[in-house]
All heavy atoms as a GROMACS GRO file, in nm:
protein
  514
    1MET      N    1   0.082  -0.117  -0.001
    1MET     CA    2   0.001  -0.003  -0.001
    1MET      C    3   0.088   0.123  -0.002
    1MET      O    4   0.186   0.138   0.072
    1MET     CB    5  -0.092   0.005   0.125
    1MET     CG    6  -0.191  -0.102   0.132
    1MET     SD    7  -0.314  -0.084  -0.004
    1MET     CE    8  -0.421  -0.215   0.030
    2LYS      N    9   0.051   0.220  -0.084
    2LYS     CA   10   0.122   0.348  -0.093
    2LYS      C   11   0.035   0.452  -0.024
    2LYS      O   12  -0.089   0.457  -0.045
    2LYS     CB   13   0.143   0.388  -0.237
    2LYS     CG   14   0.219   0.284  -0.318
    2LYS     CD   15   0.213   0.322  -0.468
    2LYS     CE   16   0.238   0.198  -0.551
    2LYS     NZ   17   0.202   0.221  -0.690
    3GLU      N   18   0.095   0.533   0.055
    3GLU     CA   19   0.021   0.640   0.126
    3GLU      C   20   0.066   0.779   0.082
    3GLU      O   21   0.189   0.796   0.062
    3GLU     CB   22   0.031   0.633   0.277
    3GLU     CG   23  -0.017   0.505   0.338
    3GLU     CD   24   0.005   0.496   0.488
    3GLU    OE1   25   0.105   0.552   0.539
    3GLU    OE2   26  -0.077   0.432   0.553
    4ILE      N   27  -0.025   0.868   0.058
    4ILE     CA   28   0.014   1.008   0.025
    4ILE      C   29  -0.019   1.087   0.159
    4ILE      O   30  -0.135   1.080   0.206
    4ILE     CB   31  -0.066   1.060  -0.094
    4ILE    CG1   32  -0.022   0.983  -0.214
    4ILE    CG2   33  -0.038   1.207  -0.108
    4ILE    CD1   34  -0.091   1.024  -0.345
    5LYS      N   35   0.078   1.155   0.207
    5LYS     CA   36   0.065   1.227   0.335
    5LYS      C   37   0.074   1.378   0.316
    5LYS      O   38   0.134   1.420   0.214
    5LYS     CB   39   0.174   1.184   0.435
    5LYS     CG   40   0.167   1.034   0.469
    5LYS     CD   41   0.275   0.995   0.562
    5LYS     CE   42   0.267   0.846   0.596
    5LYS     NZ   43   0.369   0.805   0.687
    6ALA      N   44   0.014   1.448   0.406
    6ALA     CA   45   0.024   1.598   0.402
    6ALA      C   46   0.168   1.638   0.436
    6ALA      O   47   0.223   1.601   0.535
    6ALA     CB   48  -0.074   1.653   0.503
    7ALA      N   49   0.216   1.732   0.352
    7ALA     CA   50   0.355   1.781   0.374
    7ALA      C   51   0.352   1.901   0.477
    7ALA      O   52   0.453   1.932   0.531
    7ALA     CB   53   0.413   1.832   0.245
    8MET      N   54   0.235   1.954   0.504
    8MET     CA   55   0.220   2.063   0.601
    8MET      C   56   0.074   2.062   0.653
    8MET      O   57  -0.009   2.003   0.591
    8MET     CB   58   0.255   2.200   0.540
    8MET     CG   59   0.166   2.242   0.428
    8MET     SD   60   0.218   2.391   0.341
    8MET     CE   61   0.290   2.488   0.467
    9ALA      N   62   0.051   2.132   0.763
    9ALA     CA   63  -0.080   2.140   0.819
    9ALA      C   64  -0.164   2.242   0.736
    9ALA      O   65  -0.109   2.335   0.680
    9ALA     CB   66  -0.076   2.191   0.966
   10GLY      N   67  -0.291   2.214   0.722
   10GLY     CA   68  -0.381   2.298   0.647
   10GLY      C   69  -0.519   2.243   0.636
   10GLY      O   70  -0.545   2.132   0.692
   11THR      N   71  -0.606   2.316   0.564
   11THR     CA   72  -0.743   2.270   0.548
   11THR      C   73  -0.758   2.218   0.407
   11THR      O   74  -0.702   2.275   0.311
   11THR     CB   75  -0.838   2.397   0.561
   11THR    OG1   76  -0.814   2.449   0.693
   11THR    CG2   77  -0.982   2.356   0.546
   12VAL      N   78  -0.827   2.108   0.391
   12VAL     CA   79  -0.850   2.048   0.262
   12VAL      C   80  -0.947   2.141   0.184
   12VAL      O   81  -1.062   2.154   0.228
   12VAL     CB   82  -0.906   1.904   0.275
   12VAL    CG1   83  -0.933   1.840   0.135
   12VAL    CG2   84  -0.814   1.814   0.351
   13LEU      N   85  -0.898   2.189   0.076
   13LEU     CA   86  -0.976   2.281  -0.007
   13LEU      C   87  -1.052   2.209  -0.116
   13LEU      O   88  -1.166   2.244  -0.152
   13LEU     CB   89  -0.879   2.387  -0.067
   13LEU     CG   90  -0.938   2.511  -0.129
   13LEU    CD1   91  -1.024   2.586  -0.030
   13LEU    CD2   92  -0.828   2.600  -0.185
   14ASN      N   93  -0.988   2.104  -0.174
   14ASN     CA   94  -1.049   2.030  -0.281
   14ASN      C   95  -0.988   1.887  -0.291
   14ASN      O   96  -0.870   1.872  -0.260
   14ASN     CB   97  -1.027   2.097  -0.416
   14ASN     CG   98  -1.139   2.065  -0.515
   14ASN    OD1   99  -1.207   1.966  -0.506
   14ASN    ND2  100  -1.155   2.154  -0.615
   15VAL      N  101  -1.070   1.790  -0.328
   15VAL     CA  102  -1.020   1.656  -0.347
   15VAL      C  103  -1.050   1.622  -0.493
   15VAL      O  104  -1.167   1.623  -0.539
   15VAL     CB  105  -1.093   1.555  -0.253
   15VAL    CG1  106  -1.049   1.411  -0.284
   15VAL    CG2  107  -1.074   1.595  -0.109
   16PHE      N  108  -0.951   1.598  -0.572
   16PHE     CA  109  -0.963   1.576  -0.719
   16PHE      C  110  -0.985   1.431  -0.764
   16PHE      O  111  -1.005   1.401  -0.881
   16PHE     CB  112  -0.839   1.635  -0.788
   16PHE     CG  113  -0.815   1.776  -0.762
   16PHE    CD1  114  -0.697   1.818  -0.701
   16PHE    CD2  115  -0.907   1.876  -0.793
   16PHE    CE1  116  -0.668   1.950  -0.677
   16PHE    CE2  117  -0.883   2.006  -0.769
   16PHE     CZ  118  -0.762   2.046  -0.708
   17ILE      N  119  -0.972   1.338  -0.667
   17ILE     CA  120  -0.982   1.193  -0.705
   17ILE      C  121  -1.080   1.125  -0.613
   17ILE      O  122  -1.126   1.178  -0.511
   17ILE     CB  123  -0.842   1.126  -0.692
   17ILE    CG1  124  -0.769   1.165  -0.561
   17ILE    CG2  125  -0.756   1.165  -0.811
   17ILE    CD1  126  -0.810   1.097  -0.444
   18GLY      N  127  -1.115   1.003  -0.649
   18GLY     CA  128  -1.204   0.924  -0.564
   18GLY      C  129  -1.156   0.777  -0.565
   18GLY      O  130  -1.066   0.738  -0.640
   19VAL      N  131  -1.221   0.699  -0.479
   19VAL     CA  132  -1.187   0.556  -0.473
   19VAL      C  133  -1.205   0.488  -0.607
   19VAL      O  134  -1.308   0.514  -0.674
   19VAL     CB  135  -1.270   0.485  -0.366
   19VAL    CG1  136  -1.248   0.332  -0.362
   19VAL    CG2  137  -1.240   0.542  -0.222
   20GLY      N  138  -1.108   0.410  -0.651
   20GLY     CA  139  -1.114   0.344  -0.778
   20GLY      C  140  -1.046   0.416  -0.891
   20GLY      O  141  -1.023   0.358  -0.996
   21ASP      N  142  -1.015   0.545  -0.872
   21ASP     CA  143  -0.946   0.623  -0.973
   21ASP      C  144  -0.802   0.581  -0.995
   21ASP      O  145  -0.735   0.544  -0.895
   21ASP     CB  146  -0.950   0.772  -0.943
   21ASP     CG  147  -1.084   0.836  -0.952
   21ASP    OD1  148  -1.177   0.766  -1.004
   21ASP    OD2  149  -1.103   0.948  -0.912
   22GLU      N  150  -0.754   0.582  -1.116
   22GLU     CA  151  -0.609   0.562  -1.141
   22GLU      C  152  -0.539   0.691  -1.136
   22GLU      O  153  -0.589   0.789  -1.195
   22GLU     CB  154  -0.589   0.500  -1.288
   22GLU     CG  155  -0.643   0.357  -1.298
   22GLU     CD  156  -0.553   0.254  -1.226
   22GLU    OE1  157  -0.431   0.282  -1.205
   22GLU    OE2  158  -0.604   0.151  -1.181
   23VAL      N  159  -0.427   0.700  -1.068
   23VAL     CA  160  -0.353   0.819  -1.046
   23VAL      C  161  -0.215   0.804  -1.107
   23VAL      O  162  -0.151   0.693  -1.094
   23VAL     CB  163  -0.342   0.856  -0.898
   23VAL    CG1  164  -0.253   0.974  -0.873
   23VAL    CG2  165  -0.480   0.870  -0.836
   24ASN      N  166  -0.160   0.904  -1.177
   24ASN     CA  167  -0.031   0.905  -1.234
   24ASN      C  168   0.065   0.981  -1.143
   24ASN      O  169   0.025   1.072  -1.073
   24ASN     CB  170  -0.030   0.970  -1.372
   24ASN     CG  171  -0.117   0.895  -1.468
   24ASN    OD1  172  -0.109   0.773  -1.479
   24ASN    ND2  173  -0.200   0.971  -1.543
   25ALA      N  174   0.190   0.943  -1.144
   25ALA     CA  175   0.292   1.018  -1.075
   25ALA      C  176   0.293   1.161  -1.110
   25ALA      O  177   0.281   1.195  -1.227
   25ALA     CB  178   0.435   0.956  -1.096
   26GLY      N  179   0.295   1.252  -1.018
   26GLY     CA  180   0.293   1.396  -1.040
   26GLY      C  181   0.155   1.458  -1.051
   26GLY      O  182   0.145   1.580  -1.058
   27GLN      N  183   0.052   1.374  -1.051
   27GLN     CA  184  -0.086   1.423  -1.067
   27GLN      C  185  -0.132   1.489  -0.934
   27GLN      O  186  -0.104   1.435  -0.827
   27GLN     CB  187  -0.180   1.311  -1.103
   27GLN     CG  188  -0.326   1.349  -1.116
   27GLN     CD  189  -0.411   1.227  -1.159
   27GLN    OE1  190  -0.362   1.132  -1.207
   27GLN    NE2  191  -0.539   1.244  -1.139
   28GLU      N  192  -0.197   1.608  -0.943
   28GLU     CA  193  -0.250   1.666  -0.823
   28GLU      C  194  -0.370   1.590  -0.782
   28GLU      O  195  -0.461   1.556  -0.858
   28GLU     CB  196  -0.296   1.814  -0.854
   28GLU     CG  197  -0.178   1.909  -0.875
   28GLU     CD  198  -0.223   2.048  -0.897
   28GLU    OE1  199  -0.338   2.082  -0.879
   28GLU    OE2  200  -0.136   2.137  -0.922
   29VAL      N  201  -0.371   1.553  -0.651
   29VAL     CA  202  -0.477   1.474  -0.599
   29VAL      C  203  -0.566   1.546  -0.496
   29VAL      O  204  -0.684   1.523  -0.477
   29VAL     CB  205  -0.430   1.338  -0.535
   29VAL    CG1  206  -0.374   1.249  -0.647
   29VAL    CG2  207  -0.319   1.362  -0.429
   30ILE      N  208  -0.502   1.637  -0.420
   30ILE     CA  209  -0.568   1.718  -0.319
   30ILE      C  210  -0.510   1.855  -0.316
   30ILE      O  211  -0.392   1.875  -0.344
   30ILE     CB  212  -0.552   1.652  -0.183
   30ILE    CG1  213  -0.634   1.520  -0.180
   30ILE    CG2  214  -0.595   1.741  -0.067
   30ILE    CD1  215  -0.627   1.441  -0.049
   31MET      N  216  -0.596   1.957  -0.286
   31MET     CA  217  -0.545   2.092  -0.268
   31MET      C  218  -0.569   2.130  -0.124
   31MET      O  219  -0.680   2.122  -0.068
   31MET     CB  220  -0.625   2.187  -0.362
   31MET     CG  221  -0.578   2.334  -0.354
   31MET     SD  222  -0.419   2.357  -0.430
   31MET     CE  223  -0.452   2.327  -0.601
   32LEU      N  224  -0.460   2.170  -0.057
   32LEU     CA  225  -0.467   2.221   0.082
   32LEU      C  226  -0.463   2.372   0.075
   32LEU      O  227  -0.405   2.436  -0.012
   32LEU     CB  228  -0.352   2.166   0.162
   32LEU     CG  229  -0.340   2.019   0.186
   32LEU    CD1  230  -0.215   1.983   0.262
   32LEU    CD2  231  -0.466   1.962   0.256
   33GLU      N  232  -0.514   2.433   0.185
   33GLU     CA  233  -0.498   2.575   0.208
   33GLU      C  234  -0.434   2.597   0.339
   33GLU      O  235  -0.475   2.538   0.440
   33GLU     CB  236  -0.634   2.644   0.206
   33GLU     CG  237  -0.625   2.795   0.228
   33GLU     CD  238  -0.760   2.863   0.232
   33GLU    OE1  239  -0.857   2.799   0.277
   33GLU    OE2  240  -0.769   2.982   0.192
   34SER      N  241  -0.325   2.675   0.343
   34SER     CA  242  -0.252   2.702   0.463
   34SER      C  243  -0.203   2.845   0.455
   34SER      O  244  -0.141   2.883   0.358
   34SER     CB  245  -0.139   2.608   0.483
   34SER     OG  246  -0.065   2.631   0.600
   35MET      N  247  -0.234   2.922   0.555
   35MET     CA  248  -0.188   3.063   0.558
   35MET      C  249  -0.235   3.141   0.435
   35MET      O  250  -0.155   3.213   0.378
   35MET     CB  251  -0.033   3.076   0.585
   35MET     CG  252   0.005   3.010   0.711
   35MET     SD  253   0.178   3.026   0.757
   35MET     CE  254   0.256   2.962   0.615
   36LYS      N  255  -0.355   3.118   0.393
   36LYS     CA  256  -0.415   3.180   0.276
   36LYS      C  257  -0.345   3.151   0.138
   36LYS      O  258  -0.364   3.221   0.040
   36LYS     CB  259  -0.417   3.335   0.295
   36LYS     CG  260  -0.484   3.380   0.420
   36LYS     CD  261  -0.604   3.465   0.394
   36LYS     CE  262  -0.657   3.517   0.526
   36LYS     NZ  263  -0.785   3.483   0.550
   37MET      N  264  -0.267   3.040   0.143
   37MET     CA  265  -0.200   2.993   0.017
   37MET      C  266  -0.255   2.858  -0.018
   37MET      O  267  -0.289   2.779   0.069
   37MET     CB  268  -0.050   2.980   0.041
   37MET     CG  269   0.017   3.118   0.056
   37MET     SD  270   0.195   3.091   0.100
   37MET     CE  271   0.250   2.991  -0.035
   38GLU      N  272  -0.272   2.830  -0.145
   38GLU     CA  273  -0.315   2.701  -0.192
   38GLU      C  274  -0.194   2.616  -0.220
   38GLU      O  275  -0.099   2.655  -0.290
   38GLU     CB  276  -0.398   2.712  -0.324
   38GLU     CG  277  -0.531   2.782  -0.298
   38GLU     CD  278  -0.618   2.785  -0.421
   38GLU    OE1  279  -0.575   2.740  -0.529
   38GLU    OE2  280  -0.728   2.836  -0.412
   39ILE      N  281  -0.189   2.494  -0.159
   39ILE     CA  282  -0.077   2.404  -0.170
   39ILE      C  283  -0.124   2.274  -0.237
   39ILE      O  284  -0.201   2.200  -0.169
   39ILE     CB  285  -0.012   2.374  -0.034
   39ILE    CG1  286   0.045   2.502   0.025
   39ILE    CG2  287   0.096   2.272  -0.046
   39ILE    CD1  288  -0.041   2.572   0.126
   40PRO      N  289  -0.085   2.247  -0.358
   40PRO     CA  290  -0.125   2.121  -0.424
   40PRO      C  291  -0.049   2.000  -0.364
   40PRO      O  292   0.071   2.014  -0.336
   40PRO     CB  293  -0.093   2.140  -0.570
   40PRO     CG  294   0.016   2.248  -0.572
   40PRO     CD  295  -0.005   2.336  -0.449
   41VAL      N  296  -0.117   1.892  -0.348
   41VAL     CA  297  -0.052   1.766  -0.303
   41VAL      C  298  -0.052   1.676  -0.425
   41VAL      O  299  -0.162   1.647  -0.484
   41VAL     CB  300  -0.133   1.700  -0.186
   41VAL    CG1  301  -0.074   1.567  -0.151
   41VAL    CG2  302  -0.143   1.799  -0.066
   42GLU      N  303   0.062   1.634  -0.466
   42GLU     CA  304   0.081   1.549  -0.583
   42GLU      C  305   0.113   1.401  -0.543
   42GLU      O  306   0.179   1.382  -0.443
   42GLU     CB  307   0.189   1.603  -0.674
   42GLU     CG  308   0.162   1.743  -0.725
   42GLU     CD  309   0.273   1.797  -0.811
   42GLU    OE1  310   0.382   1.739  -0.816
   42GLU    OE2  311   0.253   1.906  -0.871
   43ALA      N  312   0.073   1.309  -0.626
   43ALA     CA  313   0.112   1.169  -0.606
   43ALA      C  314   0.256   1.155  -0.645
   43ALA      O  315   0.303   1.204  -0.751
   43ALA     CB  316   0.025   1.081  -0.696
   44SER      N  317   0.332   1.088  -0.560
   44SER     CA  318   0.472   1.064  -0.587
   44SER      C  319   0.492   0.947  -0.688
   44SER      O  320   0.600   0.939  -0.750
   44SER     CB  321   0.548   1.038  -0.457
   44SER     OG  322   0.492   0.926  -0.389
   45GLU      N  323   0.393   0.858  -0.694
   45GLU     CA  324   0.398   0.752  -0.787
   45GLU      C  325   0.256   0.719  -0.827
   45GLU      O  326   0.162   0.752  -0.761
   45GLU     CB  327   0.474   0.634  -0.732
   45GLU     CG  328   0.427   0.587  -0.595
   45GLU     CD  329   0.522   0.481  -0.535
   45GLU    OE1  330   0.531   0.368  -0.596
   45GLU    OE2  331   0.581   0.510  -0.434
   46GLY      N  332   0.240   0.636  -0.932
   46GLY     CA  333   0.110   0.604  -0.983
   46GLY      C  334   0.050   0.485  -0.908
   46GLY      O  335   0.116   0.414  -0.834
   47GLY      N  336  -0.082   0.472  -0.928
   47GLY     CA  337  -0.151   0.355  -0.864
   47GLY      C  338  -0.300   0.377  -0.869
   47GLY      O  339  -0.350   0.476  -0.923
   48LYS      N  340  -0.374   0.284  -0.811
   48LYS     CA  341  -0.519   0.290  -0.802
   48LYS      C  342  -0.555   0.330  -0.661
   48LYS      O  343  -0.509   0.269  -0.557
   48LYS     CB  344  -0.576   0.155  -0.836
   48LYS     CG  345  -0.726   0.152  -0.841
   48LYS     CD  346  -0.784   0.017  -0.883
   48LYS     CE  347  -0.937   0.014  -0.890
   48LYS     NZ  348  -0.982  -0.116  -0.935
   49VAL      N  349  -0.644   0.428  -0.646
   49VAL     CA  350  -0.688   0.479  -0.514
   49VAL      C  351  -0.781   0.378  -0.447
   49VAL      O  352  -0.876   0.333  -0.502
   49VAL     CB  353  -0.760   0.612  -0.525
   49VAL    CG1  354  -0.809   0.663  -0.392
   49VAL    CG2  355  -0.669   0.718  -0.592
   50THR      N  356  -0.745   0.336  -0.330
   50THR     CA  357  -0.824   0.242  -0.253
   50THR      C  358  -0.899   0.304  -0.137
   50THR      O  359  -1.002   0.249  -0.088
   50THR     CB  360  -0.741   0.124  -0.196
   50THR    OG1  361  -0.640   0.175  -0.114
   50THR    CG2  362  -0.682   0.042  -0.311
   51GLU      N  363  -0.847   0.421  -0.091
   51GLU     CA  364  -0.914   0.489   0.024
   51GLU      C  365  -0.880   0.634   0.024
   51GLU      O  366  -0.762   0.672   0.010
   51GLU     CB  367  -0.871   0.422   0.158
   51GLU     CG  368  -0.937   0.473   0.274
   51GLU     CD  369  -0.897   0.401   0.405
   51GLU    OE1  370  -0.809   0.313   0.402
   51GLU    OE2  371  -0.955   0.434   0.510
   52VAL      N  372  -0.978   0.720   0.038
   52VAL     CA  373  -0.958   0.866   0.054
   52VAL      C  374  -0.988   0.896   0.200
   52VAL      O  375  -1.101   0.876   0.246
   52VAL     CB  376  -1.049   0.944  -0.041
   52VAL    CG1  377  -1.024   1.096  -0.020
   52VAL    CG2  378  -1.015   0.909  -0.182
   53LYS      N  379  -0.890   0.949   0.276
   53LYS     CA  380  -0.907   0.972   0.418
   53LYS      C  381  -0.933   1.120   0.448
   53LYS      O  382  -0.948   1.154   0.566
   53LYS     CB  383  -0.783   0.926   0.491
   53LYS     CG  384  -0.763   0.773   0.485
   53LYS     CD  385  -0.648   0.730   0.574
   53LYS     CE  386  -0.646   0.583   0.582
   53LYS     NZ  387  -0.642   0.532   0.718
   54ALA      N  388  -0.924   1.213   0.352
   54ALA     CA  389  -0.946   1.352   0.378
   54ALA      C  390  -1.072   1.399   0.298
   54ALA      O  391  -1.089   1.364   0.180
   54ALA     CB  392  -0.824   1.430   0.326
   55ASN      N  393  -1.149   1.480   0.360
   55ASN     CA  394  -1.267   1.541   0.294
   55ASN      C  395  -1.253   1.689   0.295
   55ASN      O  396  -1.182   1.750   0.376
   55ASN     CB  397  -1.394   1.502   0.376
   55ASN     CG  398  -1.423   1.355   0.375
   55ASN    OD1  399  -1.435   1.286   0.275
   55ASN    ND2  400  -1.425   1.296   0.502
   56ILE      N  401  -1.324   1.752   0.197
   56ILE     CA  402  -1.319   1.898   0.188
   56ILE      C  403  -1.364   1.957   0.324
   56ILE      O  404  -1.460   1.915   0.382
   56ILE     CB  405  -1.416   1.945   0.075
   56ILE    CG1  406  -1.360   1.898  -0.061
   56ILE    CG2  407  -1.428   2.096   0.074
   56ILE    CD1  408  -1.448   1.923  -0.178
   57GLY      N  409  -1.286   2.052   0.372
   57GLY     CA  410  -1.312   2.121   0.493
   57GLY      C  411  -1.239   2.060   0.613
   57GLY      O  412  -1.236   2.123   0.719
   58ASP      N  413  -1.183   1.942   0.600
   58ASP     CA  414  -1.106   1.877   0.708
   58ASP      C  415  -0.976   1.956   0.735
   58ASP      O  416  -0.913   2.000   0.640
   58ASP     CB  417  -1.069   1.736   0.677
   58ASP     CG  418  -1.186   1.637   0.676
   58ASP    OD1  419  -1.297   1.679   0.717
   58ASP    OD2  420  -1.166   1.522   0.644
   59PHE      N  421  -0.937   1.969   0.862
   59PHE     CA  422  -0.806   2.018   0.892
   59PHE      C  423  -0.712   1.896   0.914
   59PHE      O  424  -0.744   1.805   0.977
   59PHE     CB  425  -0.806   2.103   1.027
   59PHE     CG  426  -0.672   2.156   1.058
   59PHE    CD1  427  -0.629   2.274   0.994
   59PHE    CD2  428  -0.588   2.090   1.141
   59PHE    CE1  429  -0.503   2.323   1.028
   59PHE    CE2  430  -0.464   2.139   1.174
   59PHE     CZ  431  -0.420   2.260   1.114
   60VAL      N  432  -0.601   1.900   0.846
   60VAL     CA  433  -0.499   1.797   0.852
   60VAL      C  434  -0.368   1.851   0.905
   60VAL      O  435  -0.334   1.965   0.885
   60VAL     CB  436  -0.476   1.725   0.712
   60VAL    CG1  437  -0.605   1.658   0.667
   60VAL    CG2  438  -0.430   1.824   0.609
   61ASN      N  439  -0.295   1.766   0.977
   61ASN     CA  440  -0.165   1.798   1.028
   61ASN      C  441  -0.060   1.748   0.938
   61ASN      O  442  -0.082   1.647   0.861
   61ASN     CB  443  -0.147   1.742   1.172
   61ASN     CG  444  -0.236   1.815   1.272
   61ASN    OD1  445  -0.223   1.936   1.285
   61ASN    ND2  446  -0.324   1.741   1.336
   62GLU      N  447   0.061   1.797   0.948
   62GLU     CA  448   0.175   1.746   0.873
   62GLU      C  449   0.193   1.596   0.905
   62GLU      O  450   0.188   1.558   1.019
   62GLU     CB  451   0.298   1.824   0.911
   62GLU     CG  452   0.423   1.780   0.835
   62GLU     CD  453   0.548   1.860   0.873
   62GLU    OE1  454   0.538   1.961   0.940
   62GLU    OE2  455   0.656   1.821   0.829
   63GLY      N  456   0.206   1.517   0.799
   63GLY     CA  457   0.218   1.376   0.818
   63GLY      C  458   0.095   1.292   0.820
   63GLY      O  459   0.099   1.169   0.816
   64ASP      N  460  -0.023   1.356   0.824
   64ASP     CA  461  -0.149   1.282   0.816
   64ASP      C  462  -0.162   1.214   0.680
   64ASP      O  463  -0.129   1.277   0.577
   64ASP     CB  464  -0.268   1.379   0.837
   64ASP     CG  465  -0.285   1.415   0.991
   64ASP    OD1  466  -0.211   1.368   1.076
   64ASP    OD2  467  -0.377   1.499   1.010
   65VAL      N  468  -0.218   1.092   0.686
   65VAL     CA  469  -0.238   1.018   0.557
   65VAL      C  470  -0.365   1.079   0.491
   65VAL      O  471  -0.473   1.083   0.554
   65VAL     CB  472  -0.259   0.871   0.583
   65VAL    CG1  473  -0.294   0.797   0.453
   65VAL    CG2  474  -0.133   0.808   0.647
   66LEU      N  475  -0.354   1.121   0.368
   66LEU     CA  476  -0.463   1.178   0.290
   66LEU      C  477  -0.532   1.078   0.207
   66LEU      O  478  -0.655   1.081   0.191
   66LEU     CB  479  -0.412   1.293   0.204
   66LEU     CG  480  -0.338   1.406   0.282
   66LEU    CD1  481  -0.288   1.512   0.180
   66LEU    CD2  482  -0.433   1.474   0.378
   67LEU      N  483  -0.453   0.984   0.141
   67LEU     CA  484  -0.514   0.879   0.067
   67LEU      C  485  -0.420   0.760   0.054
   67LEU      O  486  -0.302   0.772   0.078
   67LEU     CB  487  -0.559   0.928  -0.072
   67LEU     CG  488  -0.459   0.977  -0.171
   67LEU    CD1  489  -0.413   0.864  -0.262
   67LEU    CD2  490  -0.523   1.085  -0.255
   68VAL      N  491  -0.482   0.646   0.028
   68VAL     CA  492  -0.408   0.520   0.017
   68VAL      C  493  -0.428   0.465  -0.126
   68VAL      O  494  -0.538   0.468  -0.179
   68VAL     CB  495  -0.457   0.419   0.122
   68VAL    CG1  496  -0.381   0.290   0.107
   68VAL    CG2  497  -0.449   0.477   0.264
   69MET      N  498  -0.318   0.416  -0.184
   69MET     CA  499  -0.325   0.354  -0.320
   69MET      C  500  -0.259   0.215  -0.316
   69MET      O  501  -0.180   0.181  -0.229
   69MET     CB  502  -0.244   0.439  -0.424
   69MET     CG  503  -0.294   0.582  -0.436
   69MET     SD  504  -0.203   0.675  -0.567
   69MET     CE  505  -0.033   0.654  -0.526
   70GLU      N  506  -0.296   0.136  -0.417
   70GLU     CA  507  -0.232   0.006  -0.430
   70GLU      C  508  -0.150   0.000  -0.555
   70GLU      O  509  -0.163   0.084  -0.642
   70GLU     CB  510  -0.334  -0.108  -0.434
   70GLU     CG  511  -0.437  -0.097  -0.546
   70GLU     CD  512  -0.534  -0.208  -0.547
   70GLU    OE1  513  -0.558  -0.276  -0.447
   70GLU    OE2  514  -0.592  -0.235  -0.652
   0.00000   0.00000   0.00000
């Protein structure tokens, strides 16, 4: 299982993928907002999304798992 984690604390502004979606390396999967800046979260490698753990409006801390891929 591959996990994509938050690189910094912030609020989930948008989720661009869902369970079952195929994701490519470098693809933006989630947009965070921190200190009035939008921070895109990109997949470091490709795979199929098996679980999305972050919802729009959630506050996440640095290191929190945002989604899981196989």
